N, C-alpha and C positions, 0 to 999 in steps of 0.2 A: 408578291409573296416569294420568298426565297426557299428553294427546295433543298432539303438536306441531301447528303451524299447517298443515303439509302434510297431516297425517292428518285434520284437521278439515274439510277442503274437501269439498264435494259436487260431483262431476262433473256439469255441466249437459249434458243431451242435447238441445241446441238443434235438432239435425237432425231430431228427432222431429216438430217442427212444420212441417217442409218438406213439400211436396206429394207428391213421388214417392219417398219413402223407406220402407224397411221397418225397423221397430223391432228385429227380431231380428238384422239385419245390423250394427247400430250397437252397439258395445261401448265403454265408456269405457276410456281408456288407463290401464294400471296404473302408478302412480308407481314409478320405478326406484330409489328410495332416494337415497343421497348419492353417486351416481356422478359423478365429475368428468370432464370431457372429457380424453381421453388426449392428451398432447403428442406430436406426430409426431416420429419419430426423424430423425436427420440424413439417413439414406439415403432415407427417405420424402419428406423435403423436396426432395432432389435429384431424385427421380423425378417429383414432382408439378409442379415448376416448372423449365422449361428455362433460365430466366435464372439461377437459382441454380446449376444444373449447369454452365453455361458460365463463370460467375464462379469456381466452384470449380476447374474445369479450368484456367482461366487462371492462378490462383494456384498450383496444384500444378505446372503446367508451369514457372512462374518459379522455384519452389523447387527443382525438379529440375535446371533449367539452372544455377542458382547452385551447387548441391551438386556437379554434374558438373564445373563449371569449377574448383571448389576441389580436388576429387579429382585432376583432370588436372594442376593446378599442383603439388600435393604429389608426385604421381608423377613429373612432369618434374624437379622439384627433386631427388628421390631418385635418379633416373637420372643426372642431371648430376653429383651427388656421387659416385655409384658410378663413373662414367666418369673423373672427376678422380682418385679414389683408385686406379683401375686403372693410370693413367699414372704414378703415383708409384712410387718404389722401396719396398722393404719398410720401410726405416728412416723414410723420409718419411711413409709411410702410418701407421706407428705413432705418429709425432709428431702427425700431423693428427687421428688418432682420440683421442689423449691431450688435445689442445687442445679438441676437441669435448666431451669428458667434463668438462674443467675449466670450460668455458663453461656447460654444463648445471648443474654443481654450484654455480657462482657464482650462477646465476639462481635456483636453489632456495634457496640461503642468503639471497639478497636478499628473496625472498618470505617466508621464515620470519622474518627480522628485521623486515620490515614488519608482519607479523601480531603479533609481540611488542610492537612500538611501539604498535600500535593497541590491544592489550589493556591496556598500561600507561596509555595516554591515557584509555581508558574508565574504568579504575580511578581515575585522578586526577580526572576530571570528576565521577564519582559521589561521590568523597570531598568535593569542593568544592561539591556540590549544583548543578552546572551541567547543562544538557541534553546528552545523549549523542548526539543526532541528528547533530550537526555534527562528529563525531570524524574523519571522512574528510578534512575540510578542515584539521584541526589537526595531523595526523600529518606530521612532516617527515622529512628524510633520516636524522636521528639523534635520540638522546634529548634532547640539549640544545636543538635546534631545536624539537622537539615541546613541550618544557616551556616554552620562550619563547612559542610560539604559544598554549599554554593560559593562560599568565599574561596575555598581551595580550587574549585572549578574555574572561577573567574580569573584567578591568578594564572593557572595553567593555560587557560584559553587565550588570555591576552599575550602571554609569553610566546605561545606557539604561533599566534597570528602575527606578532611582531617579527618573529624569525622568518615566517613565510614571506612577508612583505619585503624584508631586507634581502632575502635570497632572490626574489623576483627582480628587485631593483638592481642587484649586482649582476644578475644574468643579462639584463638589458644594457649594461655598460655604464650605468649612472652610479655615482658614489653618493650615498645618502649623507645629508648633513653638510655637504660642501656647496658653498654658493660662490658666485663670482663677484663679490662685493669689494675686492681688493683693487678695483680700478682697471684691471686687465679686461680684455675682450675675449669672449668665448668664440670658438670656431663657428658656431651656429650664428652668433650675433654678427660676426664679420661677414659671413655669406649673405645674411639678410640685408645688411647695410650696403654691400656691394650690388646686390640685386636692385635695391631702390635707387642707388646712384646711377646705375646703368639705364634706368628708365627715363631719367630726367635729362 
């Protein structure tokens, strides 16, 4: 069995060489294995540091105040709506409730249509091999607008990609579109052939 570096250490009892010490009182500390220090919990941190506690209290007070204001506004709006409906006759109340349901339904239909357009745009971008990250910017109010946005994006994306590739090729010293098919030899081909001939 191979001993680890920790197990191979010999505890030095340096205190034995001091003047007023008793050897039987001194015992080497036992190694405690691979215990890692425990991370303090959130509650322990708050208890140990008053600055943390005050910062947490401040943040939670702000959150509670914001939530309370939001709930009060919603409650006030519901009370105002109930008061308005109470003042209306039965027929007017039915019409108002029907209009409210129509508005809610129209909003849900709009959300569903937007999700469908987004799904179609993702499918189209994937089919064209374009990045899907920017789908939110490409979705329009209808399918035609979305398709036009995708077409414009594809054109811009391929142009910028082509420019980037050509720039990188130029930076590396290679001219794109030039081939050595005229019968001449390139310097690389000459060196390669010379290396092969030198081996034979």
